[in-house]
KEVOVEX-114073 format. One record per atom (N, C-alpha, C): x, z, y. Coordinates in steps of 0.1 Angstrom, whole numbers, plus 5000, padded with zeros to 4 digits. Atoms other than C-alpha are relative to their C-alpha. Example, Ala and Ser with C-alpha at 12.3 -4.5 7.8 and 13.67 -1.06 7.14 Angstrom:
<pts>
500950004988/512350784955/500950005012/499150004989/513750714989/499250085011/
</pts>
This chain:
<pts>
499249885000/042473963140/500450005015/499549974983/043274103180/501349985000/498750024999/046474033193/500750154998/499249855001/047274443193/500150004986/499749985015/046474453155/501049924995/499250095005/048174133148/501650045002/498649964997/051374253165/500450144994/499749865008/051274603149/500349974984/499750025015/051074423115/501249934997/498750075000/054074193124/501050115000/499049884997/056074523134/500150074985/500049945012/054974683100/500749954990/499850085010/055874403079/501650005005/498749994995/059274383100/500750124994/499449885004/059974753092/500350024986/500049995013/059174723056/501349934995/498850075005/061674433053/501250055003/498649904996/064474613072/500350104990/500149885006/063774913053/500649944983/499650065016/064174713018/501549965002/498750065001/067174543029/501150115001/499049915000/068974843040/500250094988/499749915012/068275053009/500649904990/499450105012/069274742987/501449965001/498650064999/072374643004/501050115001/499049874996/074074993014/499450134994/500449865005/073575332997/501250105000/499049915000/075675633000/499850114984/500249925013/076475832965/501350094998/498749925002/078776102954/500949944987/499650055011/081275992930/500450124991/499949885009/081376232900/501149974990/498850015008/083876082878/500849845003/499650135001/086375792878/500649964986/499850075014/086675572847/501449954998/498550065001/089775362855/499949975016/499650024987/090975192885/498849915008/501250094990/087774952892/498650054994/501349975007/084975162875/499750165002/500349875000/083375502886/498650024997/501249955003/080475722879/499450075010/500749934989/077875812906/499050084998/501049935004/075176052910/498849935004/501450085001/072275772907/499350034991/501049935010/069475882890/499749894987/500050115012/069275542869/501149934997/498650065004/072475342871/501050065007/498949934996/075275562874/501449945000/498750064999/078275332867/500249885008/500050114989/079475122892/501749914998/498950095003/081974832887/500549945014/499350054987/084174722919/499949835002/500150164999/083574342930/501449975007/499050084997/086174112936/501250054996/498749945006/089074302918/499850024986/499649965015/090474362883/501250065001/498749885001/092574662875/500449994985/499850005014/094774672846/499350094992/500849925009/093174802813/500650144995/499349875003/093375152807/500350054984/500149955012/094575312775/499050104995/501249895005/091975492754/500449974984/500050005016/091575562716/499949864992/500650135007/090275212708/500849885006/499550134992/092475002732/501450035005/498549994992/096274962744/499650015013/500049994983/096875022780/500949915007/499050084991/098474782806/500750095007/499249944991/101374832829/499150015013/500549964988/100175002860/498250064998/501449974999/096775112847/499950165001/500249874996/097475472849/500250035014/499750004988/098775432884/498849975008/501350034994/095475252893/499050085000/500949885005/093375522877/500350115012/499749894993/095175782897/499749985014/500450034986/094975612931/498649985002/501550044997/091375522927/499450155000/500449874998/090775912920/500450085011/499849954988/092675992950/499349955012/500850084990/090675752971/498550075001/501249995001/087175852959/499450124994/500449885008/086876152933/499350105009/500749904993/084176382944/499849995014/500450044985/083576222976/499049925001/501250094999/080576042991/500649875004/499750154996/080975662994/498949945001/501350094998/078775383006/500449884994/500050115007/078075102983/499349895006/500850114995/077274762992/500249904990/499950095009/076274502970/500049845004/499950134995/076474122971/499149914994/501050065004/074473842956/499550054988/500349925015/074473992919/499950165001/500049865002/073474352914/500550054989/499649935014/074374422879/501049894991/499450075010/077074292854/499149994985/500550005014/076174192817/499950124995/500049865006/076974572808/499150095007/501249914994/074174702832/500750105010/499249934989/076974832858/499449945012/500250044984/076174832896/501349935004/498950064994/078374582911/500250045015/500049954987/079474702944/501649995009/499049974989/081974692974/500150165003/500149864996/082875062979/500850045012/499649964986/083575203013/500250165001/500049864997/084975553022/500850015011/499249964989/086175663058/500349875005/499850114995/085975313069/500949894993/499050055010/088275213042/499349894988/500550065010/087174913017/500950044987/499549965012/088275072983/500849894993/499350115008/088474752964/501249945007/499050064995/090874622990/501450075001/499049905000/092874922993/500950004985/499550025013/093574872954/501149894999/499350125002/094774532957/501250005010/498549984991/096974622989/501050074993/498849905007/098774872966/500749924990/499550085011/099474602940/499450074987/500549945011/097374812916/498649934996/500950085003/094674552913/500249845003/500050144994/094274172915/498849945003/501450074999/091573952929/499549954987/500950035011/088873862907/498849965005/501350044995/085973662920/499449914992/500850095009/083373512897/498549985007/501350034995/079973372904/499850005018/500249994987/078473412940/500450115006/499749874994/079773752947/501650005009/498850044994/082373632972/499950065014/500149974987/081573823006/501150045006/498749984993/084873963012/501449944992/498950045007/086873732994/501249975008/498850054994/089073613023/500750145004/499449864997/089774003031/500750054989/499249955012/090774092996/501049904995/498850045003/092973802991/500950005010/498949984991/094773863022/500750134997/499449905007/095374203009/501049984987/499250025012/096874052976/501249945005/498650094992/099273842999/501050085004/499249914996/100274143015/500850094988/499549915012/101074332982/501149904994/499050085005/102974012969/501350015010/498950004991/105074013001/500850134999/499149875001/106074372997/500450034988/499550005015/106374332961/499650144993/500649905002/104274612954/499349994984/500949985013/102674732919/500349874991/500150115008/101774432898/500949905004/499550124997/103874202919/501550035003/498449945000/107274412916/500949914989/499150045013/109974342889/499450014987/500850015013/108374232858/501250084988/499149935011/111574402839/499850165000/500249844997/110374742851/498450035000/501249985005/106974702841/499950104987/500249915012/105974982816/498750014994/501349965008/103275002788/500050124994/499949875008/102175312773/500550014989/499049975009/104275452747/498949994986/501149995010/100875482726/499749854995/500350155001/100575082726/500549984986/499550025014/102475102693/499050004988/501049985010/099575222675/499049904999/500950105001/097674902682/500949874997/499250125003/100674672671/499649934987/500450095012/099674382647/501249894999/499250125004/101374082631/499149895005/500950114993/100073742647/499149954987/500850085010/098873632612/498550114997/501149915002/096573952612/498949985012/501050034989/094573822645/498750014994/501550025007/091573722624/499350134997/500649895006/090974042613/499550125012/499949954990/090874162650/499149965010/501150094992/087973962664/499750115011/500649954991/086974112697/500650155003/499049874999/089674402697/500849975009/498550024994/092374472721/501150034992/499149965009/095574472704/501349965007/498650044996/099474422708/500449924990/499650105009/100974132692/501449985003/498550054999/104674062685/500349884994/499650145010/105873712672/500549895012/499150124994/107773392682/499249905004/500850134995/106173132705/500549894994/499750125008/106472822683/500049895004/500250124995/105172552702/499050015011/501250054991/102872422729/498849914993/501150065008/099472342715/499249925006/500650074991/097872212744/500450015015/499550004984/098672132782/498949885007/501050064991/095472002802/499850035015/500149954986/094571992838/499450115003/500849885001/092472302829/500650124993/499549925010/094472492802/501349984997/498950025006/097772562788/500050114987/500249915013/097872692751/501449984992/498750005007/100972812734/499650074985/500249945013/101172922696/500950104997/499049925006/102773222679/499849974986/499950035013/103673102647/499049934992/501350055005/100672892643/498950084995/501149895005/098673202638/499150035012/500949934988/097273292674/500449915012/499950084989/096773092705/500250105010/499749924985/098173242738/499449895011/500850094990/095773082767/500350065012/499949994984/096773042803/499349895007/500850084988/094172902826/500649935011/499250084989/095672672853/499950095011/500149914987/094372912880/500850145000/499549875005/096073192863/501549965002/498550044999/099573002864/500650055012/499649984985/099873082900/500750135000/499449895000/100573432891/501650004993/498650035005/103473332868/501049935008/499250094994/104773092893/500850095011/499449904990/105073392919/501450054995/498849945005/107773522895/500949914996/498950135004/109373182888/500049994984/500249995014/108073192854/499349854995/500550125005/107172882836/499850024984/499949975014/105672962801/500549914991/499550115009/106472632786/501450014997/498350005001/110372662793/500350134997/499549855001/110473052796/499650064984/500849935011/108273142763/500249964987/499850105013/108572842738/501550054993/498749975007/111172952711/500450155001/499549894997/111273292723/498850124994/501049915006/109773622706/499450085014/500849924989/107173802729/499350114996/501049895002/104774092731/498849965010/501450014992/101074032742/499250084998/501249925000/098674262752/498749945003/501350054999/094974152750/498950004990/501350005011/091474102735/500249874992/500450125008/091273852705/498849944998/501150075004/088773612704/499949884992/499950135005/087873302686/499649885007/500650124992/087572962700/500449874991/499850085010/087072662677/500750024988/499349955012/088072832647/501250085000/498849934999/091272962660/500050145009/499849884993/092173322672/500750015013/499350034988/093273332707/500150145010/500049894989/094273592736/500249945012/499750064984/093873482772/500950085009/499049924994/096773592792/500149945017/500250044985/096473582833/501250055009/499149944989/099473782846/501250044990/498749955008/103373852834/499850144995/500149865004/102274212830/499850014984/500450015015/100574142796/500949944991/499150095007/103173922782/501450015003/498649984998/106873982780/500849954990/499250055008/109773852766/500950104992/499249885008/111574072736/501349964998/498550034999/115274112737/500449994984/
</pts>
């Protein structure tokens, strides 16, 4: 192969490589619908649902699930930012989640939407696996929200749940009948079941485990809440999904917005 043809071949390979990277790493689409604070539908011909990377917003009320505090505000803010507009999507190491949604950082007018939701206190940082490109940036936004006491970092006594949540209220002894469902449970925290280096488990009337993973306890310490001392012996209301672990129903709790002491 002569030098001219070889150089032309290298240029062609480089062009194809750059084109593939560009098309795979960033693309621009119109947002057709906002599902909630961290999920939208775009005009993509094959994968229309996008899940924002690096954040987790409060669960939205819908006919089969109770809503978390600030879910409506998070959804509204997301709509204001992106609905009906062209956004640039940037992927990280993993392109799809187990539900087939495209995982992306979403940019509009030079702003990272994922970051803006966290800065307003309407989302919390949520990093799993290798998708951590903007971890420092989004973590910084959460610290700003905490310092300003915005949204999820404000006064817990003012956290409001949708009035429709009463339709999902169950007793703790009924939890086994609601595996994989999101529910609202009221009952007395009767005892501490486990306290290890990785997890704290409290029990509601020995019927339902309330699980606090140790990395989530930072969210409680921010509000000067110690679940052991502040919840044991107290009646509480918990919002969450019931799952089974070693034969016991449980709800994992990661923020004071989904567990509150009842008067």
